C-alpha positions in Angstrom: 69.3 74.3 109.1 71.1 77.2 107.3 68.9 79.2 105.0 69.1 78.3 101.3 67.0 81.0 99.7 64.7 82.4 102.3 66.8 85.5 103.0 70.4 86.7 103.0 72.7 84.1 104.6 75.3 85.2 107.1 78.6 83.9 105.9 81.7 83.9 108.1 85.3 83.0 107.4 87.6 82.1 110.3 91.1 83.2 109.6 92.5 86.1 107.6 95.5 84.3 106.3 96.2 83.7 102.7 93.3 81.3 102.0 90.8 83.1 104.1 91.5 86.4 102.4 91.4 85.0 98.9 88.1 83.2 99.6 86.6 86.4 101.1 87.5 88.3 97.8 85.9 85.6 95.7 82.7 85.5 97.7 82.5 89.3 97.9 82.8 89.5 94.1 79.8 87.1 93.9 77.8 89.6 95.9 77.9 87.5 99.1 78.5 89.5 102.2 81.1 87.9 104.4 82.7 88.6 107.8 86.3 87.5 108.3 87.4 86.8 111.9 91.1 86.9 112.7 92.7 86.1 116.1 95.7 88.3 115.5 95.8 92.1 115.3 96.0 93.5 111.8 99.4 92.3 110.6 99.7 95.3 108.3 99.9 97.4 111.5 101.4 94.9 114.0 103.9 93.3 111.6 104.7 89.7 111.1 105.6 87.3 113.9 109.4 86.8 114.3 110.7 83.6 112.8 107.4 82.4 111.4 107.5 83.4 107.7 108.7 80.3 105.8 108.9 82.1 102.5 106.4 80.8 100.0 107.2 79.2 96.7 104.3 80.3 94.5 104.0 78.3 91.3 101.4 77.7 88.6 98.5 76.7 90.8 98.9 79.7 93.1 99.4 82.1 90.2 96.2 80.8 88.5 94.2 81.5 91.7 95.7 85.0 92.2 94.8 85.7 88.5 91.2 85.2 89.5 91.3 88.2 91.8 93.7 90.4 89.8 96.7 89.9 91.9 98.9 87.7 89.7 101.0 90.5 88.2 101.3 92.4 91.5 102.4 89.2 93.3 105.1 88.5 90.7 106.4 92.0 91.1 106.9 91.1 94.8 108.6 87.8 93.9 112.0 86.5 92.9 112.1 83.7 90.3 114.1 80.6 91.3 114.9 78.5 88.2 116.4 75.6 90.1 118.1 74.2 93.3 121.6 75.2 94.2 122.9 72.2 96.2 125.6 72.8 98.8 127.1 69.4 99.7 129.9 68.7 102.2 132.8 68.9 102.0 132.4 71.8 99.6 131.4 72.9 96.1 127.9 73.4 94.8 125.9 72.4 91.8 122.8 73.9 90.2 119.9 71.6 89.3 117.3 73.3 87.0 113.6 72.7 87.8 112.5 72.3 84.2 113.8 70.5 81.2 114.2 73.8 79.2 115.7 75.7 82.2 113.1 78.5 81.6 110.4 77.7 84.2 110.7 79.0 87.8 109.0 78.9 91.1 108.7 82.2 92.8 110.0 83.2 96.2 107.4 85.4 97.8 107.2 86.9 101.3 104.2 85.4 103.1 103.7 88.6 105.0 103.7 90.7 101.8 101.4 88.4 100.0 99.1 88.4 103.0 99.2 92.2 103.0 98.1 92.3 99.4 95.3 89.9 99.9 94.1 91.8 103.0 94.1 95.1 101.1 92.1 93.5 98.3 89.7 91.9 100.7 89.2 95.2 102.6 88.5 96.9 99.3 85.9 94.4 98.1 82.3 95.5 98.8 80.6 93.2 101.3 83.7 92.0 103.0 84.2 92.9 106.7 87.5 92.2 108.4 87.5 91.8 112.2 90.9 91.5 113.9 91.8 90.4 117.4 88.7 88.2 117.4 89.7 84.7 118.4 87.1 82.1 117.3 87.2 79.2 119.8 84.6 77.0 118.0 81.3 76.8 116.2 77.9 75.5 117.4 76.5 74.2 114.2 73.1 73.3 115.6 72.7 76.7 117.2 74.2 78.5 114.2 76.7 80.5 116.2 80.4 81.3 116.2 82.0 81.1 119.7 84.4 84.0 120.5 87.0 84.3 123.2 85.9 86.9 125.7 82.8 87.9 123.8 79.2 86.8 123.2 78.7 84.3 120.4 77.6 85.6 117.0 75.1 84.1 114.5 76.3 82.5 111.2 74.6 80.3 108.6 77.7 79.3 106.8 81.1 79.1 108.4 84.3 78.5 106.3 87.2 77.7 108.6 90.7 78.5 107.4 92.2 78.7 110.9 95.2 76.6 110.3 96.6 73.2 111.2 95.5 73.5 114.8 92.0 74.6 113.8 89.8 75.5 116.8 86.8 75.0 114.6 87.8 71.5 113.5 88.4 70.6 117.2 85.1 72.0 118.4 83.2 69.9 115.8 85.2 66.7 116.6 86.3 66.6 112.9 89.8 65.6 113.9 91.4 62.9 111.9 95.1 61.9 111.9 97.6 64.6 112.9 101.1 63.3 112.2 104.2 65.3 113.4 107.6 64.9 111.9 110.4 64.4 114.4 111.9 67.5 112.8 111.2 71.1 113.7 112.1 74.2 111.9 113.9 77.5 112.8 114.5 80.5 110.7 117.8 82.4 110.2 118.8 85.3 107.9 121.6 85.9 105.5 121.7 89.7 105.0 122.9 91.5 101.9 126.7 91.6 101.5 128.0 95.0 100.4 124.4 95.8 99.3 124.1 92.8 97.0 122.9 89.2 97.4 125.4 87.0 99.3 124.2 84.0 97.4 122.8 83.4 93.9 119.3 84.8 94.0 118.1 82.7 91.0 118.0 79.5 93.1 116.5 77.8 96.1 119.6 76.9 98.1 119.8 73.5 99.9 122.3 72.2 102.3 121.4 68.5 102.4 122.9 66.7 105.4 121.3 63.3 105.4 118.9 63.4 108.3 118.6 67.2 108.2 119.0 70.2 106.0 118.9 73.9 105.6 117.3 75.9 102.8 117.5 79.5 101.8 115.1 81.6 99.6 115.9 85.1 98.3 114.0 88.3 99.3 113.5 91.5 97.5 115.7 93.4 100.0 118.6 91.1 98.8 118.6 89.1 102.0 117.9 85.3 102.2 115.5 83.7 104.6 117.1 80.4 105.8 115.2 77.6 107.4 116.7 74.8 109.4 114.8 71.5 109.3 116.5 69.5 112.0 115.5 66.7 114.5 114.4 68.5 117.6 117.1 67.0 119.7 119.7 68.7 117.4 118.3 72.1 118.2 118.5 71.5 122.0 122.1 70.4 121.8 123.3 73.8 120.7 122.7 75.7 123.9 125.5 78.3 123.8 126.5 80.9 121.2 129.9 79.2 120.9 128.3 75.8 120.1 126.1 77.4 117.5 129.0 79.1 115.8 131.2 76.1 115.9 128.5 73.8 114.5 127.7 76.0 111.6 131.3 76.5 110.7 131.7 72.7 110.6 128.4 71.7 108.9 127.6 74.8 106.8 131.1 76.3 106.2 130.2 78.2 103.0 127.4 80.2 104.6 128.3 80.5 108.3 130.4 83.6 107.7 127.5 85.3 105.9 125.2 85.3 109.0 126.5 88.0 111.4 123.4 87.6 113.6 123.5 83.8 113.6 123.8 83.2 117.4 121.1 85.8 118.2 118.6 84.5 115.6 119.3 80.9 116.7 118.6 81.8 120.3 115.5 84.0 119.9 113.7 82.6 116.8 111.2 79.9 117.8 111.2 76.2 116.8 108.1 75.5 114.7 106.4 72.1 114.2 106.0 70.2 110.9 102.6 68.5 110.7 100.5 66.6 108.3 96.7 66.7 108.9 94.4 64.2 107.3 90.8 64.9 108.2 87.5 63.6 107.0 84.8 64.8 106.6 85.6 68.4 106.1 82.0 69.5 106.5 79.4 69.5 109.3 75.7 70.1 108.4 74.0 71.3 111.6 70.5 72.5 112.2 71.7 76.1 112.4 74.8 76.3 110.2 76.8 74.6 107.6 80.5 74.4 108.4 83.5 73.5 106.1 87.2 73.4 106.6 89.7 74.6 104.0 93.5 74.9 103.7 95.6 73.7 106.6 92.5 73.3 108.8 91.5 70.4 106.5 94.8 69.1 105.1 98.0 70.6 106.5 101.0 69.4 104.6 104.8 69.7 105.2 106.4 72.5 103.1 108.9 70.4 101.1 107.1 70.7 97.8 106.3 74.4 98.2 102.6 73.6 97.7 100.9 74.5 101.0 99.6 77.9 99.8 99.2 76.8 96.3 97.0 73.9 97.5 94.9 76.1 99.8 94.3 78.6 97.0 93.0 75.7 94.9 90.5 75.0 97.7 89.1 78.5 97.4 88.8 78.3 93.7 87.0 75.0 94.0 84.5 76.4 96.5 83.8 79.3 94.2 83.4 76.9 91.2 81.0 74.7 93.1 78.8 77.6 94.1 78.5 78.5 90.4 77.6 74.9 89.5 75.0 74.6 92.2 73.5 78.1 91.7 74.6 79.2 95.2 73.3 76.2 97.1 75.8 76.0 99.9 74.9 72.5 101.1 75.4 71.0 97.6 78.4 73.2 96.9 80.3 72.2 100.0 79.6 68.6 99.5 81.0 68.7 96.0 84.0 70.7 97.2 85.1 68.2 99.8 84.5 65.2 97.5 86.6 66.8 94.7 89.5 68.0 96.8 90.1 65.2 99.3 92.0 62.8 97.0 94.1 65.7 95.7 95.2 66.9 99.1 96.0 63.4 100.2 98.2 63.0 97.1 100.2 66.2 97.6 100.6 65.3 101.3 102.4 62.1 100.3 104.4 63.8 97.6 105.5 66.5 100.1 106.8 63.9 102.6 108.7 62.1 99.9 110.2 65.3 98.6 111.6 65.9 102.1 113.7 62.8 101.8 114.7 63.9 98.3 115.8 67.3 99.4 117.7 66.3 102.6 119.4 63.3 101.1 119.1 62.4 97.5 119.9 65.7 95.7 123.6 65.4 96.6 123.9 61.9 95.0 125.6 61.6 91.6 123.1 58.9 90.8 120.2 61.3 91.5 121.8 64.0 89.3 122.2 61.5 86.5 118.6 60.4 86.7 117.5 64.0 86.7 119.6 64.7 83.6 118.1 61.6 81.9 114.6 62.7 82.8 115.1 66.2 81.4 116.5 64.7 78.2 113.4 62.6 77.9 111.2 65.6 78.5 112.9 67.5 75.7 112.8 64.6 73.3 109.1 63.7 74.1 107.8 67.2 74.8 104.3 67.1 76.3 104.2 63.3 76.4 106.8 62.7 79.1 106.7 65.2 82.0 108.5 64.8 85.4 106.6 64.8 88.6 108.1 68.1 89.7 106.9 69.8 86.6 103.4 68.3 86.9 103.2 69.5 90.5 104.8 73.0 90.1 104.2 74.0 86.5 100.8 72.6 85.7 97.3 72.6 87.2 96.8 68.9 86.7 94.9 67.7 89.7 97.4 66.3 92.3 95.6 63.0 92.5 96.1 62.4 88.8 99.9 62.9 88.9 101.0 59.4 90.3 98.9 57.6 87.7 100.3 59.8 84.9 103.8 59.0 86.0 103.1 55.3 86.1 101.7 55.4 82.6 104.8 57.2 81.3 107.0 54.7 83.0 105.1 51.8 81.4 105.5 53.3 78.0 109.2 53.7 78.6 109.5 50.1 79.8 107.8 49.0 76.7 110.3 51.1 74.7 113.2 49.4 76.4 111.8 46.0 75.5 111.5 47.2 71.9 114.9 48.7 71.8 113.6 52.2 71.8 116.0 55.0 70.9 114.7 57.3 73.7 115.7 54.9 76.4 119.0 54.2 74.8 119.6 58.0 75.0 118.7 58.0 78.7 121.0 55.0 79.3 123.9 56.8 77.6 123.4 59.9 79.8 123.4 57.8 82.9 126.6 56.0 81.9 128.4 59.2 81.2 127.3 60.7 84.5 128.5 57.7 86.4 131.8 57.5 84.7 
């Protein structure tokens, strides 16, 4: 069994992505030496993989975590605030839908590569943290207390924290796999470059082109470009097998943006198609005779990106592990047990909300009825400030545990229903707004 006080424990983190780096900094600042193993070469030198960025939407939870390691302000300087959705329906026109009732709150478009660079720099500068690149971990032998490396001898470890992604080699080696559900959709990235040195689209919004069973989104970048992501059924990608078909399809289905993408055909041909997966795993820990192992981030609970909460959620894992170590006086076995018990319900909840938000983004947002309901919701939020809060605001602009959000919404709705029965003025206001919007 891993040592719990009879000497310095050897702690390893698998994966130098966003969560792995944040956790390394948190542990290093506790005085815990940690070695981080990363299969890729150093991305600060090699650069990011083509077509794999999916810009991050960092919101309250992620910012709270970055605050813990002094990176909140720096990250915001690398970000562009998006105060709402700009919806681009067919046949034309567009409409802006603010995220918050007061129109002031924003989620933040951040380059995954730049944020990872900042976290790597911070981890590298933290005493006790060692980064090892081009070291592919293929699994863990929890009974022997060793990490298995591709093309090299195994190395000892007493505690292994696996943040190696949705297709985690550590999870697979320990037979911790649960349900892995793939959407029929894949994703592909495209680029809208600056136009005459300026943004070609409104940079204060997350742009959505909802098309029923599919959609495209675009997030702004500091260089005044936009990263666009197609979320299409895989068969739709295969059907466009010539540059001419690609151009014609975009001119027909995305007419207001097709002319803003001069490299459309090349990006479409060469950027890969990624998968969209939800991972539900339990347990997240393995207590072997030689090592304790725990999963975090996508390795434990990958979610689809449609609520912009993947990184935010993984950062919360890191903060929870750090909190549990404090509560247990550094007892790893007790800390990791507490960690998984506290986080599981929350990650299940956001996984379901992210799937539901996909339907909302690709289909509902262009509906006049949906827009009327949103206007009524915002009116209620303004009228009942702090007592009535939308699901979106609870997810994106608060740190209320994800698992508590559905019950909070149900309670609010029961109160509103009672208000209807009692002739409440607030619901009368909502009804008037809905009637005006439908007229």
